[in-house]
mmCIF file of the N, C-alpha and C atoms, coordinates in Angstrom:
data_MODEL
# 
_entry.id   MODEL 
# 
loop_
_atom_site.group_PDB 
_atom_site.id 
_atom_site.type_symbol 
_atom_site.label_atom_id 
_atom_site.label_alt_id 
_atom_site.label_comp_id 
_atom_site.label_asym_id 
_atom_site.label_entity_id 
_atom_site.label_seq_id 
_atom_site.pdbx_PDB_ins_code 
_atom_site.Cartn_x 
_atom_site.Cartn_y 
_atom_site.Cartn_z 
_atom_site.occupancy 
_atom_site.B_iso_or_equiv 
_atom_site.pdbx_formal_charge 
_atom_site.auth_seq_id 
_atom_site.auth_comp_id 
_atom_site.auth_asym_id 
_atom_site.auth_atom_id 
_atom_site.pdbx_PDB_model_num 
ATOM 1   N N  . UNK A 1 1  ? -41.942 33.746 -19.535 1.00 0.00 ? 1  UNK A N  1 
ATOM 2   C CA . UNK A 1 1  ? -40.829 33.252 -19.171 1.00 0.00 ? 1  UNK A CA 1 
ATOM 3   C C  . UNK A 1 1  ? -40.610 31.874 -19.611 1.00 0.00 ? 1  UNK A C  1 
ATOM 4   N N  . UNK A 1 2  ? -38.968 32.096 -19.246 1.00 0.00 ? 2  UNK A N  1 
ATOM 5   C CA . UNK A 1 2  ? -38.999 30.704 -19.711 1.00 0.00 ? 2  UNK A CA 1 
ATOM 6   C C  . UNK A 1 2  ? -39.407 29.586 -18.548 1.00 0.00 ? 2  UNK A C  1 
ATOM 7   N N  . UNK A 1 3  ? -39.185 28.217 -18.478 1.00 0.00 ? 3  UNK A N  1 
ATOM 8   C CA . UNK A 1 3  ? -39.869 27.283 -17.230 1.00 0.00 ? 3  UNK A CA 1 
ATOM 9   C C  . UNK A 1 3  ? -38.274 27.364 -16.900 1.00 0.00 ? 3  UNK A C  1 
ATOM 10  N N  . UNK A 1 4  ? -37.117 26.755 -17.499 1.00 0.00 ? 4  UNK A N  1 
ATOM 11  C CA . UNK A 1 4  ? -35.825 26.564 -16.274 1.00 0.00 ? 4  UNK A CA 1 
ATOM 12  C C  . UNK A 1 4  ? -34.937 28.456 -15.663 1.00 0.00 ? 4  UNK A C  1 
ATOM 13  N N  . UNK A 1 5  ? -35.569 29.144 -16.258 1.00 0.00 ? 5  UNK A N  1 
ATOM 14  C CA . UNK A 1 5  ? -34.842 30.607 -15.392 1.00 0.00 ? 5  UNK A CA 1 
ATOM 15  C C  . UNK A 1 5  ? -34.513 30.580 -14.165 1.00 0.00 ? 5  UNK A C  1 
ATOM 16  N N  . UNK A 1 6  ? -36.052 29.958 -13.482 1.00 0.00 ? 6  UNK A N  1 
ATOM 17  C CA . UNK A 1 6  ? -35.767 30.325 -11.807 1.00 0.00 ? 6  UNK A CA 1 
ATOM 18  C C  . UNK A 1 6  ? -34.972 28.863 -10.835 1.00 0.00 ? 6  UNK A C  1 
ATOM 19  N N  . UNK A 1 7  ? -34.985 27.596 -12.271 1.00 0.00 ? 7  UNK A N  1 
ATOM 20  C CA . UNK A 1 7  ? -34.365 26.814 -10.695 1.00 0.00 ? 7  UNK A CA 1 
ATOM 21  C C  . UNK A 1 7  ? -32.955 26.402 -10.837 1.00 0.00 ? 7  UNK A C  1 
ATOM 22  N N  . UNK A 1 8  ? -32.189 25.442 -10.433 1.00 0.00 ? 8  UNK A N  1 
ATOM 23  C CA . UNK A 1 8  ? -30.940 25.425 -10.427 1.00 0.00 ? 8  UNK A CA 1 
ATOM 24  C C  . UNK A 1 8  ? -30.805 25.020 -11.940 1.00 0.00 ? 8  UNK A C  1 
ATOM 25  N N  . UNK A 1 9  ? -28.893 25.874 -11.929 1.00 0.00 ? 9  UNK A N  1 
ATOM 26  C CA . UNK A 1 9  ? -28.466 25.968 -13.237 1.00 0.00 ? 9  UNK A CA 1 
ATOM 27  C C  . UNK A 1 9  ? -28.266 24.515 -13.976 1.00 0.00 ? 9  UNK A C  1 
ATOM 28  N N  . UNK A 1 10 ? -27.599 23.932 -14.317 1.00 0.00 ? 10 UNK A N  1 
ATOM 29  C CA . UNK A 1 10 ? -27.293 22.600 -14.874 1.00 0.00 ? 10 UNK A CA 1 
ATOM 30  C C  . UNK A 1 10 ? -25.351 23.196 -14.843 1.00 0.00 ? 10 UNK A C  1 
ATOM 31  N N  . UNK A 1 11 ? -24.335 22.125 -14.005 1.00 0.00 ? 11 UNK A N  1 
ATOM 32  C CA . UNK A 1 11 ? -22.952 22.367 -14.753 1.00 0.00 ? 11 UNK A CA 1 
ATOM 33  C C  . UNK A 1 11 ? -23.338 21.757 -15.796 1.00 0.00 ? 11 UNK A C  1 
ATOM 34  N N  . UNK A 1 12 ? -21.538 22.933 -16.089 1.00 0.00 ? 12 UNK A N  1 
ATOM 35  C CA . UNK A 1 12 ? -21.320 22.949 -18.077 1.00 0.00 ? 12 UNK A CA 1 
ATOM 36  C C  . UNK A 1 12 ? -20.040 21.263 -16.907 1.00 0.00 ? 12 UNK A C  1 
ATOM 37  N N  . UNK A 1 13 ? -20.461 20.259 -18.446 1.00 0.00 ? 13 UNK A N  1 
ATOM 38  C CA . UNK A 1 13 ? -19.621 19.417 -18.279 1.00 0.00 ? 13 UNK A CA 1 
ATOM 39  C C  . UNK A 1 13 ? -17.793 19.906 -18.081 1.00 0.00 ? 13 UNK A C  1 
ATOM 40  N N  . UNK A 1 14 ? -17.275 18.688 -17.309 1.00 0.00 ? 14 UNK A N  1 
ATOM 41  C CA . UNK A 1 14 ? -14.993 18.688 -17.736 1.00 0.00 ? 14 UNK A CA 1 
ATOM 42  C C  . UNK A 1 14 ? -15.032 18.536 -18.464 1.00 0.00 ? 14 UNK A C  1 
ATOM 43  N N  . UNK A 1 15 ? -14.120 18.166 -19.127 1.00 0.00 ? 15 UNK A N  1 
ATOM 44  C CA . UNK A 1 15 ? -13.362 17.994 -20.309 1.00 0.00 ? 15 UNK A CA 1 
ATOM 45  C C  . UNK A 1 15 ? -12.684 16.515 -20.078 1.00 0.00 ? 15 UNK A C  1 
ATOM 46  N N  . UNK A 1 16 ? -12.348 15.657 -19.978 1.00 0.00 ? 16 UNK A N  1 
ATOM 47  C CA . UNK A 1 16 ? -11.887 14.431 -19.653 1.00 0.00 ? 16 UNK A CA 1 
ATOM 48  C C  . UNK A 1 16 ? -10.037 14.226 -19.934 1.00 0.00 ? 16 UNK A C  1 
ATOM 49  N N  . UNK A 1 17 ? -10.061 14.096 -18.570 1.00 0.00 ? 17 UNK A N  1 
ATOM 50  C CA . UNK A 1 17 ? -8.902  13.679 -18.595 1.00 0.00 ? 17 UNK A CA 1 
ATOM 51  C C  . UNK A 1 17 ? -7.728  12.676 -19.003 1.00 0.00 ? 17 UNK A C  1 
ATOM 52  N N  . UNK A 1 18 ? -6.051  13.677 -19.521 1.00 0.00 ? 18 UNK A N  1 
ATOM 53  C CA . UNK A 1 18 ? -5.866  12.110 -20.643 1.00 0.00 ? 18 UNK A CA 1 
ATOM 54  C C  . UNK A 1 18 ? -5.290  11.515 -19.679 1.00 0.00 ? 18 UNK A C  1 
ATOM 55  N N  . UNK A 1 19 ? -4.316  10.388 -20.107 1.00 0.00 ? 19 UNK A N  1 
ATOM 56  C CA . UNK A 1 19 ? -3.416  9.743  -19.824 1.00 0.00 ? 19 UNK A CA 1 
ATOM 57  C C  . UNK A 1 19 ? -2.071  10.423 -19.288 1.00 0.00 ? 19 UNK A C  1 
ATOM 58  N N  . UNK A 1 20 ? -1.859  9.954  -18.211 1.00 0.00 ? 20 UNK A N  1 
ATOM 59  C CA . UNK A 1 20 ? -0.712  11.122 -17.299 1.00 0.00 ? 20 UNK A CA 1 
ATOM 60  C C  . UNK A 1 20 ? 0.067   9.936  -17.186 1.00 0.00 ? 20 UNK A C  1 
ATOM 61  N N  . UNK A 1 21 ? 1.760   10.339 -17.959 1.00 0.00 ? 21 UNK A N  1 
ATOM 62  C CA . UNK A 1 21 ? 2.912   9.708  -18.387 1.00 0.00 ? 21 UNK A CA 1 
ATOM 63  C C  . UNK A 1 21 ? 3.558   10.264 -17.435 1.00 0.00 ? 21 UNK A C  1 
ATOM 64  N N  . UNK A 1 22 ? 4.293   9.313  -16.917 1.00 0.00 ? 22 UNK A N  1 
ATOM 65  C CA . UNK A 1 22 ? 5.227   9.132  -16.088 1.00 0.00 ? 22 UNK A CA 1 
ATOM 66  C C  . UNK A 1 22 ? 6.983   9.002  -16.158 1.00 0.00 ? 22 UNK A C  1 
ATOM 67  N N  . UNK A 1 23 ? 7.543   9.771  -15.721 1.00 0.00 ? 23 UNK A N  1 
ATOM 68  C CA . UNK A 1 23 ? 9.132   9.429  -16.160 1.00 0.00 ? 23 UNK A CA 1 
ATOM 69  C C  . UNK A 1 23 ? 9.691   8.239  -14.979 1.00 0.00 ? 23 UNK A C  1 
ATOM 70  N N  . UNK A 1 24 ? 11.200  8.031  -14.975 1.00 0.00 ? 24 UNK A N  1 
ATOM 71  C CA . UNK A 1 24 ? 11.300  7.504  -14.068 1.00 0.00 ? 24 UNK A CA 1 
ATOM 72  C C  . UNK A 1 24 ? 11.514  8.038  -12.783 1.00 0.00 ? 24 UNK A C  1 
ATOM 73  N N  . UNK A 1 25 ? 11.546  8.740  -12.659 1.00 0.00 ? 25 UNK A N  1 
ATOM 74  C CA . UNK A 1 25 ? 11.498  9.153  -11.279 1.00 0.00 ? 25 UNK A CA 1 
ATOM 75  C C  . UNK A 1 25 ? 10.421  9.596  -10.130 1.00 0.00 ? 25 UNK A C  1 
ATOM 76  N N  . UNK A 1 26 ? 9.325   9.645  -11.314 1.00 0.00 ? 26 UNK A N  1 
ATOM 77  C CA . UNK A 1 26 ? 7.722   9.878  -10.441 1.00 0.00 ? 26 UNK A CA 1 
ATOM 78  C C  . UNK A 1 26 ? 7.394   8.298  -10.128 1.00 0.00 ? 26 UNK A C  1 
ATOM 79  N N  . UNK A 1 27 ? 7.927   7.386  -11.157 1.00 0.00 ? 27 UNK A N  1 
ATOM 80  C CA . UNK A 1 27 ? 7.523   6.072  -10.898 1.00 0.00 ? 27 UNK A CA 1 
ATOM 81  C C  . UNK A 1 27 ? 8.763   5.465  -9.648  1.00 0.00 ? 27 UNK A C  1 
ATOM 82  N N  . UNK A 1 28 ? 9.849   5.818  -9.598  1.00 0.00 ? 28 UNK A N  1 
ATOM 83  C CA . UNK A 1 28 ? 10.453  5.796  -8.373  1.00 0.00 ? 28 UNK A CA 1 
ATOM 84  C C  . UNK A 1 28 ? 9.637   5.923  -6.870  1.00 0.00 ? 28 UNK A C  1 
ATOM 85  N N  . UNK A 1 29 ? 9.726   7.006  -6.987  1.00 0.00 ? 29 UNK A N  1 
ATOM 86  C CA . UNK A 1 29 ? 8.626   7.774  -6.261  1.00 0.00 ? 29 UNK A CA 1 
ATOM 87  C C  . UNK A 1 29 ? 7.211   7.131  -5.050  1.00 0.00 ? 29 UNK A C  1 
ATOM 88  N N  . UNK A 1 30 ? 6.507   7.030  -6.534  1.00 0.00 ? 30 UNK A N  1 
ATOM 89  C CA . UNK A 1 30 ? 5.310   6.292  -6.641  1.00 0.00 ? 30 UNK A CA 1 
ATOM 90  C C  . UNK A 1 30 ? 5.449   5.121  -5.731  1.00 0.00 ? 30 UNK A C  1 
ATOM 91  N N  . UNK A 1 31 ? 6.553   3.827  -6.305  1.00 0.00 ? 31 UNK A N  1 
ATOM 92  C CA . UNK A 1 31 ? 6.835   2.412  -6.353  1.00 0.00 ? 31 UNK A CA 1 
ATOM 93  C C  . UNK A 1 31 ? 6.840   2.885  -4.430  1.00 0.00 ? 31 UNK A C  1 
ATOM 94  N N  . UNK A 1 32 ? 7.806   3.542  -4.280  1.00 0.00 ? 32 UNK A N  1 
ATOM 95  C CA . UNK A 1 32 ? 8.699   3.905  -2.824  1.00 0.00 ? 32 UNK A CA 1 
ATOM 96  C C  . UNK A 1 32 ? 7.565   4.370  -1.884  1.00 0.00 ? 32 UNK A C  1 
ATOM 97  N N  . UNK A 1 33 ? 6.556   5.124  -1.837  1.00 0.00 ? 33 UNK A N  1 
ATOM 98  C CA . UNK A 1 33 ? 5.014   5.811  -1.389  1.00 0.00 ? 33 UNK A CA 1 
ATOM 99  C C  . UNK A 1 33 ? 4.358   4.419  -1.244  1.00 0.00 ? 33 UNK A C  1 
ATOM 100 N N  . UNK A 1 34 ? 4.181   3.652  -2.292  1.00 0.00 ? 34 UNK A N  1 
ATOM 101 C CA . UNK A 1 34 ? 3.514   2.131  -1.821  1.00 0.00 ? 34 UNK A CA 1 
ATOM 102 C C  . UNK A 1 34 ? 3.962   1.256  -0.924  1.00 0.00 ? 34 UNK A C  1 
ATOM 103 N N  . UNK A 1 35 ? 4.858   0.854  -0.590  1.00 0.00 ? 35 UNK A N  1 
ATOM 104 C CA . UNK A 1 35 ? 5.986   -0.250 0.137   1.00 0.00 ? 35 UNK A CA 1 
ATOM 105 C C  . UNK A 1 35 ? 6.328   0.658  1.241   1.00 0.00 ? 35 UNK A C  1 
ATOM 106 N N  . UNK A 1 36 ? 6.961   1.928  1.522   1.00 0.00 ? 36 UNK A N  1 
ATOM 107 C CA . UNK A 1 36 ? 5.876   3.081  2.781   1.00 0.00 ? 36 UNK A CA 1 
ATOM 108 C C  . UNK A 1 36 ? 4.684   2.395  3.789   1.00 0.00 ? 36 UNK A C  1 
ATOM 109 N N  . UNK A 1 37 ? 3.398   2.690  2.353   1.00 0.00 ? 37 UNK A N  1 
ATOM 110 C CA . UNK A 1 37 ? 1.862   2.325  3.007   1.00 0.00 ? 37 UNK A CA 1 
ATOM 111 C C  . UNK A 1 37 ? 2.426   1.116  3.488   1.00 0.00 ? 37 UNK A C  1 
ATOM 112 N N  . UNK A 1 38 ? 2.284   -0.115 2.175   1.00 0.00 ? 38 UNK A N  1 
ATOM 113 C CA . UNK A 1 38 ? 2.102   -1.886 2.914   1.00 0.00 ? 38 UNK A CA 1 
ATOM 114 C C  . UNK A 1 38 ? 3.255   -1.679 3.881   1.00 0.00 ? 38 UNK A C  1 
ATOM 115 N N  . UNK A 1 39 ? 4.708   -1.213 4.694   1.00 0.00 ? 39 UNK A N  1 
ATOM 116 C CA . UNK A 1 39 ? 4.628   -1.615 5.784   1.00 0.00 ? 39 UNK A CA 1 
ATOM 117 C C  . UNK A 1 39 ? 4.159   -0.742 7.352   1.00 0.00 ? 39 UNK A C  1 
ATOM 118 N N  . UNK A 1 40 ? 3.503   0.404  6.501   1.00 0.00 ? 40 UNK A N  1 
ATOM 119 C CA . UNK A 1 40 ? 3.271   0.986  7.855   1.00 0.00 ? 40 UNK A CA 1 
ATOM 120 C C  . UNK A 1 40 ? 1.489   0.139  8.281   1.00 0.00 ? 40 UNK A C  1 
ATOM 121 N N  . UNK A 1 41 ? 0.997   -0.356 6.806   1.00 0.00 ? 41 UNK A N  1 
ATOM 122 C CA . UNK A 1 41 ? 0.367   -1.075 7.106   1.00 0.00 ? 41 UNK A CA 1 
ATOM 123 C C  . UNK A 1 41 ? 0.146   -2.723 7.652   1.00 0.00 ? 41 UNK A C  1 
ATOM 124 N N  . UNK A 1 42 ? 1.753   -2.689 7.538   1.00 0.00 ? 42 UNK A N  1 
ATOM 125 C CA . UNK A 1 42 ? 1.940   -4.083 8.155   1.00 0.00 ? 42 UNK A CA 1 
ATOM 126 C C  . UNK A 1 42 ? 2.542   -3.857 9.630   1.00 0.00 ? 42 UNK A C  1 
ATOM 127 N N  . UNK A 1 43 ? 2.873   -2.896 9.949   1.00 0.00 ? 43 UNK A N  1 
ATOM 128 C CA . UNK A 1 43 ? 3.191   -2.098 11.570  1.00 0.00 ? 43 UNK A CA 1 
ATOM 129 C C  . UNK A 1 43 ? 1.737   -2.531 12.206  1.00 0.00 ? 43 UNK A C  1 
ATOM 130 N N  . UNK A 1 44 ? 1.085   -1.997 12.064  1.00 0.00 ? 44 UNK A N  1 
ATOM 131 C CA . UNK A 1 44 ? -0.573  -1.598 11.898  1.00 0.00 ? 44 UNK A CA 1 
ATOM 132 C C  . UNK A 1 44 ? -1.240  -3.215 12.440  1.00 0.00 ? 44 UNK A C  1 
ATOM 133 N N  . UNK A 1 45 ? -1.016  -4.091 11.850  1.00 0.00 ? 45 UNK A N  1 
ATOM 134 C CA . UNK A 1 45 ? -1.150  -5.612 12.047  1.00 0.00 ? 45 UNK A CA 1 
ATOM 135 C C  . UNK A 1 45 ? -0.754  -6.378 13.274  1.00 0.00 ? 45 UNK A C  1 
ATOM 136 N N  . UNK A 1 46 ? 0.107   -6.134 13.424  1.00 0.00 ? 46 UNK A N  1 
ATOM 137 C CA . UNK A 1 46 ? 1.451   -6.642 14.433  1.00 0.00 ? 46 UNK A CA 1 
ATOM 138 C C  . UNK A 1 46 ? 1.294   -6.031 15.858  1.00 0.00 ? 46 UNK A C  1 
ATOM 139 N N  . UNK A 1 47 ? 1.259   -4.434 15.575  1.00 0.00 ? 47 UNK A N  1 
ATOM 140 C CA . UNK A 1 47 ? 0.716   -3.605 16.789  1.00 0.00 ? 47 UNK A CA 1 
ATOM 141 C C  . UNK A 1 47 ? -0.832  -4.359 17.500  1.00 0.00 ? 47 UNK A C  1 
ATOM 142 N N  . UNK A 1 48 ? -2.216  -4.137 16.589  1.00 0.00 ? 48 UNK A N  1 
ATOM 143 C CA . UNK A 1 48 ? -2.564  -4.804 16.990  1.00 0.00 ? 48 UNK A CA 1 
ATOM 144 C C  . UNK A 1 48 ? -2.670  -5.758 17.635  1.00 0.00 ? 48 UNK A C  1 
ATOM 145 N N  . UNK A 1 49 ? -2.515  -6.662 17.071  1.00 0.00 ? 49 UNK A N  1 
ATOM 146 C CA . UNK A 1 49 ? -2.217  -8.771 18.110  1.00 0.00 ? 49 UNK A CA 1 
ATOM 147 C C  . UNK A 1 49 ? -1.602  -8.491 18.932  1.00 0.00 ? 49 UNK A C  1 
ATOM 148 N N  . UNK A 1 50 ? -0.575  -7.243 19.591  1.00 0.00 ? 50 UNK A N  1 
ATOM 149 C CA . UNK A 1 50 ? 0.330   -7.210 20.979  1.00 0.00 ? 50 UNK A CA 1 
ATOM 150 C C  . UNK A 1 50 ? -1.006  -6.428 21.555  1.00 0.00 ? 50 UNK A C  1 
ATOM 151 N N  . UNK A 1 51 ? -1.805  -6.238 21.372  1.00 0.00 ? 51 UNK A N  1 
ATOM 152 C CA . UNK A 1 51 ? -2.778  -5.217 22.308  1.00 0.00 ? 51 UNK A CA 1 
ATOM 153 C C  . UNK A 1 51 ? -2.630  -3.834 23.273  1.00 0.00 ? 51 UNK A C  1 
ATOM 154 N N  . UNK A 1 52 ? -3.176  -3.384 23.638  1.00 0.00 ? 52 UNK A N  1 
ATOM 155 C CA . UNK A 1 52 ? -3.259  -2.303 24.280  1.00 0.00 ? 52 UNK A CA 1 
ATOM 156 C C  . UNK A 1 52 ? -1.732  -2.051 24.977  1.00 0.00 ? 52 UNK A C  1 
ATOM 157 N N  . UNK A 1 53 ? -1.397  -0.912 24.608  1.00 0.00 ? 53 UNK A N  1 
ATOM 158 C CA . UNK A 1 53 ? 0.481   -1.056 25.223  1.00 0.00 ? 53 UNK A CA 1 
ATOM 159 C C  . UNK A 1 53 ? 0.227   -0.197 27.357  1.00 0.00 ? 53 UNK A C  1 
ATOM 160 N N  . UNK A 1 54 ? -0.776  0.558  27.313  1.00 0.00 ? 54 UNK A N  1 
ATOM 161 C CA . UNK A 1 54 ? -0.921  0.942  28.591  1.00 0.00 ? 54 UNK A CA 1 
ATOM 162 C C  . UNK A 1 54 ? -1.939  0.075  29.485  1.00 0.00 ? 54 UNK A C  1 
ATOM 163 N N  . UNK A 1 55 ? -2.201  -0.969 30.328  1.00 0.00 ? 55 UNK A N  1 
ATOM 164 C CA . UNK A 1 55 ? -3.501  -1.613 30.452  1.00 0.00 ? 55 UNK A CA 1 
ATOM 165 C C  . UNK A 1 55 ? -3.195  -1.058 32.334  1.00 0.00 ? 55 UNK A C  1 
ATOM 166 N N  . UNK A 1 56 ? -1.897  -1.149 33.036  1.00 0.00 ? 56 UNK A N  1 
ATOM 167 C CA . UNK A 1 56 ? -1.815  -0.680 34.082  1.00 0.00 ? 56 UNK A CA 1 
ATOM 168 C C  . UNK A 1 56 ? -3.075  0.757  34.806  1.00 0.00 ? 56 UNK A C  1 
ATOM 169 N N  . UNK A 1 57 ? -3.263  1.654  34.411  1.00 0.00 ? 57 UNK A N  1 
ATOM 170 C CA . UNK A 1 57 ? -3.739  2.858  34.227  1.00 0.00 ? 57 UNK A CA 1 
ATOM 171 C C  . UNK A 1 57 ? -3.409  3.515  35.435  1.00 0.00 ? 57 UNK A C  1 
ATOM 172 N N  . UNK A 1 58 ? -4.274  4.006  36.204  1.00 0.00 ? 58 UNK A N  1 
ATOM 173 C CA . UNK A 1 58 ? -3.507  4.439  37.694  1.00 0.00 ? 58 UNK A CA 1 
ATOM 174 C C  . UNK A 1 58 ? -3.219  3.637  38.598  1.00 0.00 ? 58 UNK A C  1 
ATOM 175 N N  . UNK A 1 59 ? -2.514  3.733  39.757  1.00 0.00 ? 59 UNK A N  1 
ATOM 176 C CA . UNK A 1 59 ? -2.177  3.176  40.821  1.00 0.00 ? 59 UNK A CA 1 
ATOM 177 C C  . UNK A 1 59 ? -2.491  3.439  41.744  1.00 0.00 ? 59 UNK A C  1 
ATOM 178 N N  . UNK A 1 60 ? -3.225  2.294  42.411  1.00 0.00 ? 60 UNK A N  1 
ATOM 179 C CA . UNK A 1 60 ? -3.902  2.676  43.917  1.00 0.00 ? 60 UNK A CA 1 
ATOM 180 C C  . UNK A 1 60 ? -3.198  1.917  44.724  1.00 0.00 ? 60 UNK A C  1 
ATOM 181 N N  . UNK A 1 61 ? -3.335  2.694  46.281  1.00 0.00 ? 61 UNK A N  1 
ATOM 182 C CA . UNK A 1 61 ? -2.348  1.933  47.266  1.00 0.00 ? 61 UNK A CA 1 
ATOM 183 C C  . UNK A 1 61 ? -3.444  0.654  48.364  1.00 0.00 ? 61 UNK A C  1 
ATOM 184 N N  . UNK A 1 62 ? -3.148  -0.522 48.364  1.00 0.00 ? 62 UNK A N  1 
ATOM 185 C CA . UNK A 1 62 ? -3.603  -1.372 49.218  1.00 0.00 ? 62 UNK A CA 1 
ATOM 186 C C  . UNK A 1 62 ? -4.418  -0.756 49.952  1.00 0.00 ? 62 UNK A C  1 
ATOM 187 N N  . UNK A 1 63 ? -4.044  -0.134 50.756  1.00 0.00 ? 63 UNK A N  1 
ATOM 188 C CA . UNK A 1 63 ? -4.617  0.422  52.339  1.00 0.00 ? 63 UNK A CA 1 
ATOM 189 C C  . UNK A 1 63 ? -4.671  1.822  51.784  1.00 0.00 ? 63 UNK A C  1 
ATOM 190 N N  . UNK A 1 64 ? -6.021  2.463  52.324  1.00 0.00 ? 64 UNK A N  1 
ATOM 191 C CA . UNK A 1 64 ? -6.460  3.460  52.236  1.00 0.00 ? 64 UNK A CA 1 
ATOM 192 C C  . UNK A 1 64 ? -5.286  5.091  53.334  1.00 0.00 ? 64 UNK A C  1 
ATOM 193 N N  . UNK A 1 65 ? -5.435  3.979  54.767  1.00 0.00 ? 65 UNK A N  1 
ATOM 194 C CA . UNK A 1 65 ? -4.716  4.378  55.455  1.00 0.00 ? 65 UNK A CA 1 
ATOM 195 C C  . UNK A 1 65 ? -3.495  4.638  55.352  1.00 0.00 ? 65 UNK A C  1 
ATOM 196 N N  . UNK A 1 66 ? -2.627  4.020  54.913  1.00 0.00 ? 66 UNK A N  1 
ATOM 197 C CA . UNK A 1 66 ? -1.159  4.536  54.000  1.00 0.00 ? 66 UNK A CA 1 
ATOM 198 C C  . UNK A 1 66 ? -1.303  5.949  53.150  1.00 0.00 ? 66 UNK A C  1 
ATOM 199 N N  . UNK A 1 67 ? -2.116  5.661  52.628  1.00 0.00 ? 67 UNK A N  1 
ATOM 200 C CA . UNK A 1 67 ? -2.015  7.502  51.332  1.00 0.00 ? 67 UNK A CA 1 
ATOM 201 C C  . UNK A 1 67 ? -2.924  8.004  51.975  1.00 0.00 ? 67 UNK A C  1 
ATOM 202 N N  . UNK A 1 68 ? -2.605  8.853  52.296  1.00 0.00 ? 68 UNK A N  1 
ATOM 203 C CA . UNK A 1 68 ? -3.291  10.561 52.381  1.00 0.00 ? 68 UNK A CA 1 
ATOM 204 C C  . UNK A 1 68 ? -2.863  11.892 51.457  1.00 0.00 ? 68 UNK A C  1 
ATOM 205 N N  . UNK A 1 69 ? -4.177  12.211 51.366  1.00 0.00 ? 69 UNK A N  1 
ATOM 206 C CA . UNK A 1 69 ? -3.974  13.065 50.082  1.00 0.00 ? 69 UNK A CA 1 
ATOM 207 C C  . UNK A 1 69 ? -4.712  14.553 50.769  1.00 0.00 ? 69 UNK A C  1 
ATOM 208 N N  . UNK A 1 70 ? -3.942  15.763 50.635  1.00 0.00 ? 70 UNK A N  1 
ATOM 209 C CA . UNK A 1 70 ? -4.228  16.573 50.861  1.00 0.00 ? 70 UNK A CA 1 
ATOM 210 C C  . UNK A 1 70 ? -4.687  17.608 49.850  1.00 0.00 ? 70 UNK A C  1 
# 
Protein backbone atom coordinates (compact mmCIF):
# COMPACT_ATOMS: atom_id res chain seq x y z
CA UNK A 1 0.00 0.00 0.00
CA UNK A 2 1.11 3.52 -0.77
CA UNK A 3 1.43 6.04 2.03
CA UNK A 4 -0.74 8.75 0.44
CA UNK A 5 -3.59 6.52 -0.59
CA UNK A 6 -5.82 6.92 2.47
CA UNK A 7 -5.36 10.61 3.26
CA UNK A 8 -6.68 13.81 1.76
CA UNK A 9 -5.74 14.32 -1.87
CA UNK A 10 -3.83 17.45 -2.88
CA UNK A 11 -5.91 19.79 -5.02
CA UNK A 12 -4.77 20.45 -8.55
CA UNK A 13 -3.25 23.86 -9.19
CA UNK A 14 -5.45 26.28 -11.10
CA UNK A 15 -4.10 28.07 -14.14
CA UNK A 16 -3.30 31.74 -13.59
CA UNK A 17 -5.75 34.20 -15.06
CA UNK A 18 -4.41 36.59 -17.67
CA UNK A 19 -4.88 40.35 -17.74
CA UNK A 20 -8.45 41.37 -18.55
CA UNK A 21 -8.74 44.02 -21.22
CA UNK A 22 -11.64 46.43 -20.80
CA UNK A 23 -13.30 48.35 -23.59
CA UNK A 24 -14.58 51.91 -23.20
CA UNK A 25 -18.05 50.83 -22.03
CA UNK A 26 -16.58 48.66 -19.29
CA UNK A 27 -14.26 51.44 -18.16
CA UNK A 28 -17.14 53.91 -17.97
CA UNK A 29 -19.29 51.44 -16.00
CA UNK A 30 -16.47 50.75 -13.55
CA UNK A 31 -15.85 54.48 -13.11
CA UNK A 32 -19.56 55.13 -12.44
CA UNK A 33 -19.67 52.30 -9.88
CA UNK A 34 -16.62 53.77 -8.09
CA UNK A 35 -18.24 57.22 -8.01
CA UNK A 36 -21.53 55.82 -6.73
CA UNK A 37 -19.70 53.89 -4.02
CA UNK A 38 -17.80 57.03 -3.01
CA UNK A 39 -21.02 59.09 -2.85
CA UNK A 40 -22.67 56.41 -0.74
CA UNK A 41 -19.73 56.37 1.68
CA UNK A 42 -19.84 60.18 1.95
CA UNK A 43 -23.59 60.12 2.61
CA UNK A 44 -23.07 57.47 5.27
CA UNK A 45 -20.45 59.63 7.01
CA UNK A 46 -22.80 62.63 6.93
CA UNK A 47 -25.62 60.55 8.41
CA UNK A 48 -23.39 59.30 11.23
CA UNK A 49 -22.47 62.86 12.18
CA UNK A 50 -26.11 63.86 12.71
CA UNK A 51 -26.92 61.05 15.12
CA UNK A 52 -29.85 58.66 15.30
CA UNK A 53 -33.03 59.60 13.46
CA UNK A 54 -35.68 58.54 15.99
CA UNK A 55 -34.71 59.32 19.56
CA UNK A 56 -38.16 59.93 21.04
CA UNK A 57 -39.20 56.30 21.45
CA UNK A 58 -42.63 55.52 22.88
CA UNK A 59 -44.44 58.59 24.12
CA UNK A 60 -45.98 58.33 27.56
CA UNK A 61 -48.49 60.62 29.18
CA UNK A 62 -47.47 62.60 32.23
CA UNK A 63 -50.38 61.46 34.38
CA UNK A 64 -51.11 57.78 34.69
CA UNK A 65 -54.69 58.60 35.71
CA UNK A 66 -55.42 60.36 32.42
CA UNK A 67 -54.43 57.42 30.24
CA UNK A 68 -56.22 54.21 31.11
CA UNK A 69 -55.58 51.21 28.88
CA UNK A 70 -58.01 48.33 28.76
